[in-house]
C-alpha positions in Angstrom: -11.5 9.9 2.8 -8.0 10.2 1.4 -8.1 6.6 0.2 -10.1 7.7 -2.9 -7.5 10.3 -4.0 -4.8 7.6 -3.5 -6.9 5.1 -5.6 -7.4 7.7 -8.4 -3.6 8.2 -8.5 -3.0 4.5 -8.7 -5.5 4.2 -11.5 -3.8 7.1 -13.4 -0.4 5.4 -13.0 -1.7 2.0 -14.2 -3.5 3.6 -17.2 -0.4 5.5 -18.1 1.7 2.3 -18.1 -0.9 0.3 -19.9 -1.1 3.0 -22.7 2.7 3.0 -23.0 2.5 -0.8 -23.5 -0.4 -0.4 -26.0 -2.5 -2.6 -23.8 -6.3 -3.0 -24.3 -7.0 -3.5 -20.6 -5.4 -4.0 -17.2 -6.1 -7.4 -15.8 -4.6 -7.1 -12.3 -3.0 -4.5 -10.1 -1.0 -5.6 -7.1 -0.5 -3.1 -4.3 1.7 -3.2 -1.2 0.3 -1.2 1.7 1.9 -1.0 5.1 0.0 -1.3 8.3 1.6 2.0 9.4 0.8 3.9 6.2 -2.3 5.5 7.5 -4.4 3.8 4.8 -7.6 2.0 6.0 -7.6 -1.3 4.0 -11.4 -1.6 3.7 -11.8 2.0 2.6 -9.0 1.5 0.0 -10.8 -1.6 -1.4 -14.0 0.5 -1.8 -12.1 3.4 -3.2 -10.4 1.2 -5.8 -13.8 -0.3 -6.9 -15.1 3.2 -7.5 -11.9 4.6 -9.1 -11.6 1.8 -11.7 -15.0 2.3 -13.2 -15.0 3.4 -16.9 -11.2 3.0 -17.1 -8.8 0.4 -18.6 -8.9 -1.2 -15.1 -12.6 -1.9 -15.1 -13.0 -5.5 -14.2 -9.3 -5.8 -13.1 -8.5 -7.7 -10.0 -7.0 -5.5 -7.3 -4.8 -7.3 -4.8 -3.7 -5.6 -1.7 -0.6 -7.1 0.1 -0.5 -6.0 3.7 3.0 -5.2 5.0 3.4 -5.7 8.7 5.0 -2.9 10.8 8.6 -3.7 12.0 10.8 -1.5 14.1 14.4 -1.3 15.3 15.3 0.1 18.7 18.2 2.5 18.5 18.8 2.2 22.2 19.1 -1.6 22.6 19.2 -2.8 19.0 16.1 -5.1 19.3 14.0 -5.6 16.1 10.3 -6.0 16.8 6.8 -5.8 15.4 5.1 -2.4 15.4 1.3 -2.0 15.6 1.7 1.8 15.9 4.4 4.2 15.0 5.1 5.1 18.7 5.1 1.7 20.2 7.8 1.3 22.9 10.6 -1.3 22.5 9.4 -4.5 24.2 13.0 -5.1 25.4 14.0 -1.8 27.0 10.8 0.3 26.8 12.4 3.1 24.7 10.2 5.1 22.4 10.7 6.3 18.9 11.8 3.2 17.1 13.3 3.4 13.6 10.6 2.1 11.3 11.9 -0.7 9.1 8.7 -1.8 7.4 5.0 -0.9 7.4 4.9 2.6 5.8 4.8 1.3 2.2 2.3 2.4 -0.3 3.3 1.3 -3.8 2.2 -0.5 -6.9 4.0 -3.8 -6.9 2.8 -5.0 -10.4 0.4 -4.3 -13.2 -0.7 -7.1 -15.5 -2.0 -6.0 -18.9 -3.4 -7.4 -22.2 
């Protein structure tokens, strides 16, 4: 389950920023995770619960913002929703769209005290 290693890295980053701010605790971490990132949302939620134990994040609210997949067809120029990286263009049927959104995996914000 690679979600746990991602969660540990997120906790490490949040703790580092909290310590730099001389914070006593982290109240909230907001994550942006794309539907095409390869991260399983439910597994990520479970992994974050385990990773925050006994850290400055224990008790913090972890919000996950889901970013929908969006693509652009280089053949016909149509922009469309992507459920998978290799979905064909609904307009012309071409494969290999340019991914515009949905591969994100980032910390959007960290709220500390």
